[in-house]
N, C-alpha and C positions, 0 to 999 in steps of 0.2 A: 410178144414174149415169148422164150423158148423153155417155158417149166410148166409141170402139171403135177395135179394131186393124183396120186396114182392109189392110195390108200389111205383110210382114215380111221378113227375110231373116236368115240365120247362115252362117258360117264355117266351116270345120272346125276344130275345137280340136286342139291339140296343142302339140307344139314346131315352128315354123312357119318355120323358115330361109329366108330370101331374102324374108318378109313383114317392114313395118314397122308401127306403129300407125296411121302417115298410109295406105298400101295398103290394111289391113284397113277403116279407116273408109270412103274413097272405094268398097271395092266393095260392104260391106254398105250406103251410103246409095245407090248407084246400084242395088243387085236390091232393095231395098225399096220404092224409088220405082216399079221397073217391074212387082214385084209387082202394088202397090197401083193401077196403070194412070194412073198422074199424072205430068204431066210435073213438072221441077223447079222450074218458075216458078210452080207452083201451092203449095208448102208457104211458111209463112208464118214459123214458128217453128222453130228446131232445138236440141235439146239434145243436149248429148255427154255421158255417164258414163265417166271415166275416173278411176281412183284415184291410179294412177302411183306419188308418193310417192318417187321415184327409179329404177323400172324401166328407166325410157328417159331421156335426157337431154330429148327434147321435153317440158318441163312443159306447155305452153299449146296444149290439143288445141280448143278451143271451133272456130276457124276451119276445119278439117283437112274437115271434112263440103263446104265450099265447092267443094274441090280436085275432086268430083266432076262439076262441070258451072257452066259462066260463070252461068249465070241462077241460080245459090246465090248469089251475089256479092251483096253488100249484105243479106242477110237476118238479121235477131239470132238470134244464136247465145250459147249458155253453156254451161261445163263445169259438171258438177254432181260432187259427191262426196260419198259417206257409208259410207267405208270398204265392207266386201264388199256393203253393199246399193247399191252405189251406180248398177246399172243399173237399179233399181227406183224408187229418188229420181229419176233423170231423168226414167223414165217418170210418175211423179206430179206432177211439175213440166209435163211436157206435160200433165196431165189439168187441173191447174190453169189454167192457158194457156187450156185449150177452154173450160172452166166460165165462166171469165172473158171468154169470147166474143172473145178478142185475137187468134184464130186459126181458121182452118176447116181446116187440115192441118199436124200438128205432125210433125216428122223427129227422132226419140229414136235416137242410137247408140249402144251400150255396146261401149267397146274396151279391151285390155290386152293389153301385149305384155311379158311376164314373164323370158322365157328367154334374155334377153341378159346375166341375171346367174346366178351359180352358187348353188347352193343354201343356203350361207351367208349371201350377200349378199340375195338373194329375200326370205331369213328376216329380215334385219335392216329391211327394208322394212315385211314385215306386221307386225312387233311395232309400228309405229306406231300399228295399228289398235286398242291396247291401253292402259291409262292408265299411261300412261310412269311416271309419277312412282313408281309402285308397284310395276308389273310387268314392267318393261322387263327385268330380268336376273332372269327366270324360265329357266330352261336349256330349250333346245330352240324357243325364239322363243314363236312363236303355239300350236304343237303343244303346247311345254309349257303353256300358258294351258291347251288340252282336255285336255290329260292330268291337269292339277289337277281342272278339272272333272270328269273321268272316275272319278279315285281318290278325290273326296267323295262322288261317286254310290254307287259300290261299299262305301264304308264305310257310306251310310246304309241301303242297300237290296240289298247282297250282290255277290259276284261276276257280271258279267253279261257275261264273253267270249262265251260262247257266242252271245247274242245281237248282239254285235257283227260278229262273224264271218259271221253270217247275213246282218246287213245287206250286208256289204261283199261276198260271194257274188250275193247280190239284184244289186246295183249293178252288176257287172262281168257278169251274165246279160242285163242289160237293156242295158247299154252297148253289147254284142257286137252287136244290135240295130240299134245307133245309128250310120249312117255318118258323123254327124260330130263323133263321142265322140272323146275323146283315147285311152280304151283301148276297143278292140274285143276285147278277149279275156277269156274265161271264168276264173276261179278257183276249185279246188274249195275245200269246207269245212277240209279239213284244212292245206291252205297256209294259208288266211285264220285258222284257227284255232290254229294250232302257230308258235312263234316259232322262224326258222332264219336261216340269214346270207342268204336273198334277202328275209326277213321278219322283218325283228328289230324289235326294241322301240325306239319314238322319243321318246317321254315318258312316263310313266307305266304305264299298262295299253296304252295306243295303240301298236299296231305299224303298219309302214309300210301295209300294207292297210287300216289304220284311217283314213288321211290322204288329202283330194283331193291331184292333182298341182301342180305348178307350169305354168302352162298358157297358151299365148298364144290371141287369138281375138277375134272381134266378131259384135255382133248388134246388128240394126236392127228398127224398128218403125215405120209411118205410122198416127197418130191422127186422129181424125176426129172432129166431133159425130155423135149419132145420127141428126140427119136426113141429114146429107151421107151418112153409111155405107149409108142404105138403098138409095142407089142407085150402091154399091160391090159391085163381085162377092166379094168377103171381106170379114165384118163381125163380129168376136169382141167382144161388149159387155163392159163391166165394170158387173156387176151390183153389187161393191162393192168398196171400194179404201181400206186403213187403214193408217195408221202411228202407231206408238207407238214414243217413246225412251224409255230408261231410265239409271238412273245408269251413269255411264262405270267407276269403281271396283268391282272384284268385293266389294271389302271393304264395302261399302256394302248388298250384293243377299246373299240365301240362292241362290246363283247356281246350281242345279240347280233352283229351280223354275223358271227361264225367266218369271218375270212378265209381262215385254216382250210376249213372241212369245204368251204365254195369252190376253192385255187383246187385242192386235192380232186373232187369230183370232176371240175373243168378240164383238167390236165389227164385224167383218166379216161371221161369220153372221148376227148379230143385224140388220144393216143390211140384208141380202141377204133374209133372214125365210126362213132355211136352218136345218136340221140339218147336222152334218158329213157326215153319211152319204148324204144326199142328192148330194152330188158322187161324180163319176164318177171321179175320180182326183186325187191332190195331186203336184206339185212342191215340194218342199222343199230347205230349205238345208242338205244333210248334208256341211258342210265337214268332218267326222270323223264317223264312225259313230254316235260317242256324240251325239252334237247331232242327228242324226235318232231314236234312242231316245228321248231329252228331248221331240222336237218330238211325239212320239206323244203323250207326255201333255199338251205345253202346248196342242196342236188340240184334245183333247178326245175321242180316240180310246182312249185308258185311263186308268185313276185312277193318280195320284203313286204312282212306283216300279213299276209295272206294266207299262213300255211294251215290257218282251222279250216280254209274249203276242203283240204286234200281228204281230212277226216268226216266233216261233217255230212259231205257230198259223196261219201264212200269211195274215193279213188284208191284208196291204200289199203280197203279189207280184200278178203281174198278171191273176190270174184272182181275187184275194181281194178281200173286201168293199169295200175301199177302197186301189186301188193307189197306191203312192207311188214316185215316181220312174222313171218306167218308161222314160225318157228315158236311164238310167243315174244323174243325177245329178251333183254334182258329183263325185263320186268318180271316178265311170268315166269321164262326159261332159268333164271339168275345168271348173278354176274361174279363168277369167280374170279377176279380182277385178269389175272394170268391167263388161264383158261380162255376167254372170253373172244378174244379175235380170232383163236384156233377154231373154237366153237362155231363161230359165225362161218367159219369158211367151210365146216363139214358139214353145218347144215345146209348152206348152199351146194356143196357137191350131191349132199343125199337128192335134194329136187330135182339137180341136172340129171343125175343117174338114173332117177325115177326109181329112187329106193327108198323115199321118205314116208312110207306107209300113209296111214290114215291121215298126214300131214301133208300128202302130195300134192301138187297144183297140176294142172291138165297140161302136162309135156312142154313145161319152160326150157327157152333154148341157151339165153342168156341171164345172168347174175352180175347184181351189183352188191359190195361189201362195203360198208364204212364201218369204221372202229376208230375210237375216239381216246386218247391219255390226257386226262387233267379238263378243263373246259376250254375245250376246241384248240388244246395247244399242238399234240399228236396227233396228226390226221392220215391213215390212212384209207385208200380204196383201192377196190379189186373188181375188176370185171374179169366174171370166168364163163367160160361154156365147154360144151364137151368137147373133147379131142376128136372124136370119131362117132 
């Protein structure tokens, strides 16, 4: 690849009363430019990742970054949307722009303000990321989609509730170390494993602790070509970046195979000329704990039906052979859908630059990022490494 992340910013994730999508965009854009050490006038192109779909009344977001500084006025800016993979889709637009030599610096901002709606209303927005013609009436909205996926997996491979609880415990343990996370509280195994008034079943085998929260937040990156990045203070290179879309209807796929994520991972690792275990860590799309479980298999960490080994044997813990979601993941860090893909790249850049604070792993050299839109429909994998 010929592109690098040369600056980044990340808001606190959570229920951000008093913030708007505009205020979140402006601060993330301002902080990312400052972190990269560039003036606003140096930005050539802007992409804004925002799913919206009714979360807020302001549907048209592309020019909101221009509010950050008068010198951004008249810069070309485009809103990008690809369901929960919107943030990575925006980054890919930036990568394509750099590859076409249409820009030297690209600003990418991902944002979502989800908590202005109540839970039922937010669910009505999120279900739009399914195949509405067949799936819109599944009980419990998008949680119901993954409840169905989880039930199908259990029917084929056996009840894996122990593994799902362990994934939730790991997420909250890691999130407790992330000052930017929505949830910074550890949950014990008993609480995550056993249904209760505070942890009821939500959809199928999934309990509340298996589900990522409705969250507000923004993240931003500055992208530059590699030659430019050599002279920058921060330079995290894309060794590979792959995008694979699958059919939207679940009825056209063996839904627990996660064929799209599998192919995206295979292409990215082949492009990077790496094996999975060459990576120092992975940030993966754990919108539900069952998604992370199946993604262990999709990335090639275990065989099909054996994803539980990765969590039960400690492979994906901070001190395991492939740490997964040391940020807390979507499950604990939060999942403001338009911001999530950008957030995952920021968290990875922080680790690779040694600036992750209390989250920091011991000197990682390579990172994998997997961001997914819909039920394994829009799939993005990035392989990142320090440029210098």
